[in-house]
C-alpha positions, 0 to 999 in steps of 0.5 A: 291152102295151095302149096307152091314150088317145083312140085306145084308148077301150075300154081307157082310159075308165070311167064316172063319177058325173057326166055328161061333156061337151067344149068345143072351144077350136079346138085342144083339146076340154076335157072337163069335168063340172058340178054345181050351179046357174048362180045360184051363183058359178062355180068351176073345179076343175083337177086335178094331173098324172096325174089327171083331173077325177073326182079331184074327185068327192068334193068336187063334191057338197059344193060343189054347194049353194054353187057352179056347179062345173066340173071339167076335164081339162087337155090330155093328161089324161082325155078332153081332146085329147092334143097331142104337143109342146105341153104347156106351162103357157102353152098350158094356161092359154090353154085355160082362158081359152077354156073360161071365155069360151065355156062358163062365160061369167062370172067364176070362182074357180079352184082347182087342185092341184099342176100344176093349181095352176100353171095356177090361178096362171097364170090369176090373173096372165094371164087377161083382167081381171075373169075370175078372182075368186080362186085357191086354190093347193092345194099348188102347186109354185111354184119347185120345178117350174122347172129353175132356180128363183129360190128353193129346190130345182128339179125335179131335187131334188124330184119330177123323177126320178119324171117322168124314170122315167115318161117312160123306161118309159112313153114319149110317148103310151104308146109304150113302155108298160112298166108292170112295168118302171116298177114294178121300176125304182122302188126301183132308180132312185129315191132311198129318201128320194124314194120315202118322200116320194112315199108321204107325199104320196100318203097311201099309206104302203105305197107310191106305186104298185102293181098289175099294171096302171096305175091308172085315172088313169094310163091317162087320162094322156099320159106326155109330160107327165112329160117336159115337166116333167122337161126344162123345156119345160112351164115354160120360158116361165113364170117363176114369180117374174114370174108371181106379180108379175103376180097380179091376184086374191086368192090362197089358198096351201095348203101340205101335207106337206113335209120336206127330206132332210138327207142329200141336200137333196131336197125331199120335198113340193111346195114348201118353207117358203122357197118358200112365204114367197117366194110370199106376199111376191111376191104381197103386194108386187104389191098382192094379197091372199095368204092362207096355210094350213098343213096339214103332215099333209095329203096332196098332193091333200087334195081327194081324201083329206080332202074335208071339210077341203078344202071347209071351207077353200075355202068359208071363204076364198071367202066373204071374196071380194068 
């Protein structure tokens, strides 16, 4: 079984539509791609778990006339440095503080999807004052990515069992690498409701995964990420209620497909209605603006599946920021 990652570049990476560069923060080299003019406002796009910067290629060309766009790979993803034992939300947030300070060199709007949205939320709360102009949280698993959240379902009742399966069959740094075993285990080890929910979230009604080899995005991903979120080490020092109460910039929270399985109580989607209401309440009570947009039929990664709607949503909201 081939191994993937920085030590196996020939079996891992392929060219993409935009040139890539790396910015060294001291601990990690943050891989990224840029487009647009430096005369425009700066926008940092943060991808979700298991995905690299190029998931944003469809929207980058649509945003280039209004922003200078920086699409990044988080540590352990894409061509950025893999850091065994150090996949935490705090570390990833600090990576981007250093990236914005040293590479972008001016205030930014941040937009993140899923776990990338957790990093965007972290930046809106904990980045140096004045660094973040606004944060677009695209279907972000606030509370639901925690082991014991203050509100609603925790990760074991959401996507956590999938993370456990990824860790079991692929292993940290692809040390197990049993892709076929992983595919065979999906219908055997995951509840049917969760499989249906994952398919709806992904926009692939026929199934969440497939193929004889991992998709390109998974080849560029350290599966230790999955273990870190399943066991809670990724979020242990990142209490979401406390983080949201510290938000210091306007937020747009976009809520996509979600449902609750009546038989098991499993949350099918990234975040429940209860959790979304609490996000809005806590940010508002902290004295910050929190806009909410509901897209109940949208795939989890709307930026990849409906680029036009994503860009319209982002641009309309960003135009209202001071």
